[in-house]
C-alpha positions as CSV (number, residue, x, y, z in Angstrom):
1,M,10.0,83.5,91.4
2,I,9.0,79.9,92.6
3,E,6.8,80.2,95.3
4,S,4.8,77.0,97.1
5,G,1.1,76.5,95.8
6,L,-1.9,76.6,98.1
7,Q,-3.0,73.7,99.6
8,D,-5.6,71.8,99.6
9,I,-6.1,68.3,101.4
10,N,-7.5,66.8,98.0
11,S,-5.7,69.3,95.4
12,F,-1.9,68.8,95.7
13,H,-0.1,69.1,92.8
14,L,2.7,67.4,91.6
15,A,4.2,68.3,88.5
16,G,6.4,65.7,86.7
17,I,10.0,67.8,85.1
18,I,11.9,65.5,82.5
19,P,15.1,67.3,81.5
20,V,16.5,66.6,77.9
21,A,18.0,69.9,76.8
22,G,21.5,69.6,77.7
23,P,25.1,68.2,76.5
24,P,24.8,65.4,73.4
25,L,25.9,62.0,75.6
26,D,28.0,59.6,73.3
27,F,25.6,57.5,71.4
28,N,26.4,60.0,67.7
29,M,23.0,58.7,66.5
30,P,20.9,61.0,63.7
31,W,18.4,61.1,66.6
32,H,18.6,62.7,69.9
33,D,19.5,60.7,72.9
34,C,16.2,60.5,74.2
35,L,15.3,58.6,71.9
36,M,16.9,55.9,72.1
37,P,14.7,52.8,72.5
38,L,14.6,50.4,75.6
39,A,12.4,47.6,74.1
40,K,10.1,46.7,71.1
41,N,8.4,50.1,70.6
42,Y,9.6,51.7,73.2
43,L,11.6,54.6,73.6
44,A,13.8,55.7,76.7
45,I,11.5,59.9,76.9
46,E,8.3,57.9,76.7
47,H,9.5,55.6,79.4
48,A,10.4,58.7,81.6
49,V,7.0,60.1,80.6
50,Q,5.1,56.6,82.0
51,E,7.6,56.6,85.4
52,C,6.5,60.6,86.2
53,A,2.6,59.0,85.9
54,T,3.5,56.0,88.0
55,A,4.6,58.8,90.5
56,G,1.3,60.6,90.5
57,C,2.2,63.6,88.6
58,E,-0.9,65.8,87.8
59,T,0.8,67.7,84.7
60,I,4.2,66.7,82.6
61,W,6.6,68.9,81.2
62,I,8.9,67.7,79.1
63,V,12.2,70.6,79.0
64,C,13.6,70.9,75.2
65,H,14.8,71.9,72.3
66,K,13.2,73.3,69.9
67,D,14.4,71.3,67.0
68,T,14.3,67.7,68.7
69,Q,10.3,69.1,69.9
70,P,8.3,68.1,67.0
71,L,9.8,64.2,66.6
72,I,9.2,64.0,71.0
73,R,5.9,65.1,70.4
74,E,4.9,62.7,67.5
75,R,6.0,59.6,70.1
76,V,4.9,61.0,73.2
77,G,1.9,62.8,72.2
78,E,-0.2,65.3,74.4
79,W,-1.9,63.4,77.3
80,V,-1.1,60.0,78.8
81,F,-3.0,57.7,81.3
82,D,-2.2,57.5,85.0
83,P,-1.6,53.9,85.3
84,A,-3.4,54.1,89.3
85,S,-6.0,54.9,87.5
86,L,-6.6,52.1,84.9
87,H,-9.2,49.5,85.4
88,K,-10.0,51.1,88.9
89,P,-13.6,51.5,88.8
90,I,-15.0,54.1,90.9
91,S,-18.7,54.1,91.9
92,G,-19.4,50.9,89.5
93,L,-17.7,53.1,86.2
94,L,-14.5,52.8,85.0
95,Y,-12.5,56.3,85.3
96,E,-9.1,56.6,83.5
97,K,-7.5,59.8,84.9
98,R,-5.2,61.9,82.0
99,I,-2.3,63.5,82.6
100,A,-1.7,66.7,80.2
101,I,1.8,66.7,78.7
102,Y,3.3,69.9,77.5
103,Y,6.8,71.6,75.9
104,V,8.9,73.3,77.0
105,P,12.1,75.0,74.7
106,I,14.9,76.3,76.4
107,H,15.1,80.2,76.9
108,P,17.2,81.0,74.0
109,K,19.5,82.4,76.4
110,D,20.6,79.6,77.9
111,K,20.9,77.2,74.7
112,Y,24.5,76.0,74.3
113,K,25.5,78.3,78.0
114,R,24.0,76.8,80.8
115,D,21.2,73.9,79.3
116,C,22.6,71.2,81.4
117,L,20.1,68.7,82.8
118,G,20.0,69.9,86.2
119,W,19.4,73.6,84.7
120,S,16.1,72.0,82.6
121,V,14.9,70.6,85.9
122,L,15.2,74.0,87.4
123,Y,13.8,76.0,84.4
124,G,10.8,73.5,83.5
125,A,9.9,74.0,87.6
126,L,9.8,77.4,87.0
127,T,8.0,77.1,84.0
128,A,5.8,75.0,85.2
129,Y,4.7,77.7,88.4
130,H,4.7,81.0,85.8
131,V,2.3,79.3,83.4
132,S,0.2,77.4,85.9
133,N,-0.4,80.8,87.6
134,R,-1.3,83.0,85.1
135,I,-4.1,80.6,85.0
136,S,-4.8,80.5,88.7
137,K,-2.8,80.5,91.8
138,W,-4.5,77.1,92.9
139,L,-2.7,75.5,89.9
140,V,0.4,77.0,91.3
141,P,2.6,73.5,91.7
142,D,3.3,72.2,95.5
143,K,5.9,70.0,94.8
144,Y,8.0,68.5,91.5
145,Y,9.4,65.2,90.9
146,A,12.6,64.8,88.0
147,A,12.4,62.0,86.1
148,F,15.4,60.7,83.7
149,P,14.9,59.8,80.2
150,Y,18.8,58.0,80.8
151,G,17.8,56.0,84.3
152,L,16.0,52.9,84.7
153,Y,14.6,51.5,87.9
154,P,11.5,49.1,88.4
155,L,8.9,51.4,88.2
156,D,6.3,49.4,90.9
157,I,8.6,50.3,93.6
158,V,7.7,54.5,92.8
159,R,4.1,53.4,92.2
160,A,4.1,52.3,96.0
161,N,5.5,55.6,97.2
162,R,3.1,57.8,95.5
163,D,1.9,58.9,98.5
164,K,5.4,60.4,99.7
165,F,5.9,62.2,96.4
166,S,2.7,64.0,96.9
167,S,3.3,64.8,100.5
168,Q,5.3,68.1,102.3
169,K,8.4,65.9,102.2
170,T,10.8,65.7,99.5
171,Y,12.2,62.2,99.1
172,C,14.7,60.7,96.1
173,L,14.9,57.4,95.2
174,T,18.5,55.6,96.0
175,H,20.3,52.4,94.8
176,N,23.4,51.1,97.0
177,G,23.4,54.4,98.6
178,Q,23.5,56.0,95.2
179,S,21.4,59.1,94.3
180,I,21.2,62.1,92.5
181,K,23.8,63.4,95.2
182,N,26.2,61.1,93.4
183,N,25.7,61.9,89.9
184,N,22.9,59.4,88.9
185,Y,19.8,59.5,86.9
186,L,17.4,58.4,89.8
187,G,14.0,60.5,90.2
188,F,13.5,62.6,93.3
189,T,11.2,65.3,94.3
190,F,12.2,69.4,95.1
191,D,10.2,72.7,96.3
192,A,10.0,76.1,96.3
193,E,13.1,76.3,98.7
194,D,15.1,73.5,97.4
195,F,15.1,75.5,93.8
196,K,16.0,78.9,94.9
197,A,18.6,76.7,97.0
198,C,20.2,75.4,93.9
199,R,19.4,78.1,91.4
200,R,21.4,80.0,93.7
201,T,24.7,77.2,93.4
202,I,24.2,78.1,89.1
203,R,24.5,81.6,89.5
204,K,27.3,81.3,92.2
205,E,29.5,78.4,90.8
206,G,28.3,79.0,87.1
207,T,31.9,80.7,85.4
208,H,31.3,84.2,85.1
209,M,31.9,86.5,81.3
210,H,34.9,87.8,83.0
211,T,37.6,87.2,85.6
212,S,38.4,89.2,88.8
213,G,40.8,91.6,86.6
214,G,38.1,92.2,84.3
215,E,39.3,90.0,81.5
216,K,36.9,87.5,79.1
217,L,37.7,84.4,79.4
218,P,38.4,82.0,77.0
219,L,35.3,80.9,75.0
220,H,35.3,77.6,75.9
221,E,35.3,78.8,80.0
222,R,32.6,81.2,79.7
223,Y,30.3,78.6,79.2
224,S,30.8,76.3,82.0
225,A,27.6,76.2,83.8
226,R,26.6,74.1,80.8
227,H,28.3,71.5,81.5
228,F,27.6,71.6,85.5
229,S,26.6,67.8,86.9
230,L,23.5,66.9,88.4
231,D,25.1,66.5,92.0
232,T,26.7,69.9,91.5
233,V,23.7,71.7,90.7
234,F,21.2,69.5,93.5
235,K,23.9,69.3,96.3
236,S,21.4,72.0,98.3
237,A,18.3,70.1,97.3
238,I,17.0,69.0,100.9
239,M,16.2,65.5,101.2
240,D,13.5,64.2,104.0
241,G,13.8,61.0,102.8
242,E,15.2,58.0,100.7
243,I,13.4,55.5,98.6
244,E,15.7,52.3,98.0
245,V,15.3,50.9,94.4
246,N,16.4,46.8,94.1
247,W,18.4,47.7,90.8
248,Y,19.5,50.8,88.2
249,H,21.0,51.2,84.7
250,D,22.3,53.6,83.5
251,V,22.4,54.5,80.1
252,G,23.6,57.4,79.5
253,S,26.6,56.4,77.7
254,W,26.9,53.6,74.9
255,Q,28.7,51.2,77.4
256,G,26.1,51.7,80.1
257,Y,23.3,50.9,77.4
258,K,24.8,48.4,76.1
259,S,25.3,46.8,79.9
260,F,21.3,47.0,79.9
261,L,20.5,45.8,77.2
262,S,22.1,42.1,77.9
263,S,21.2,42.3,81.4
264,P,18.1,40.1,83.0
265,E,16.4,43.6,83.5
266,S,15.9,44.6,80.4
267,E,13.4,41.8,79.7
268,L,11.0,44.1,81.8
269,F,10.9,46.7,79.6
270,V,7.8,46.5,77.7
271,R,5.6,49.4,76.2
272,P,2.3,49.9,77.8
273,E,-0.9,48.8,76.3
274,K,-2.6,51.5,76.4
275,M,0.6,54.3,75.5
276,K,0.3,55.4,72.2
277,Y,0.2,58.6,70.8
278,K,-2.8,61.2,71.9
279,E,-3.9,64.4,71.1
280,W,-6.6,66.4,72.8
281,N,-9.9,67.0,70.9
282,P,-11.0,70.4,69.5
283,I,-13.7,71.8,71.1
284,G,-16.7,69.9,70.1
285,Y,-14.9,67.3,68.7
286,D,-15.8,63.4,69.8
287,E,-12.2,61.1,70.3
288,V,-11.4,59.3,67.9
289,E,-9.2,55.9,68.7
């Protein structure tokens, strides 16, 4: 069970969750849907990582299946720079903060059963809590920020609201009154209480293995939780505030992807200069570029 971390004024832990494990979209490419390019040498999963870093996350957790993890890791690596720390001198010295990236394989009992994107968000938060808690209670996340590879909007608004994301209140990004509550791939934060409420929703509304009469349901109906939409999973989450974005593109379908590529906003997407594959060095070894 997730519990809130013990917060200190200078030690708020915002954990970024990026859900990748879920039913396939309609791209039908030989690679995973999250690896679709948004610009030259810039993939959707990399943009989601950049969003988490921009939002002020101290750790980033990518939830994916084991068979897709190697290629995603080959592109993303083990850490990314915090954009807010780049070119920002502290006491006259240049300090570049590094954010650790972890890869969470979906549990075998959930694979092809309830591994929708909504459940991947919750499972990522649960894993982040347990792993952090085993190291130290002081590392337990205070809150979680969910970013989706298939939702595109200006990150300058995300950066401008970093302080709100790392506060006791929960916020969701909106566009024309639409948000995660309307099944849109817009970022949002949630806490331990929201996690518990949303997990109860999965358990309550998920189709059980048996009907009330004790008979087995047809195979295609047994694991309906795998097809739960985001608004179904997170309808119980409480949002204390909303942050409106200027524009939004849903690239979770081939039609939406084409619409984005033909839009003026597509010209705004470029690969961040400092984003490239990075690994933590073994102890005793210097960093080699």
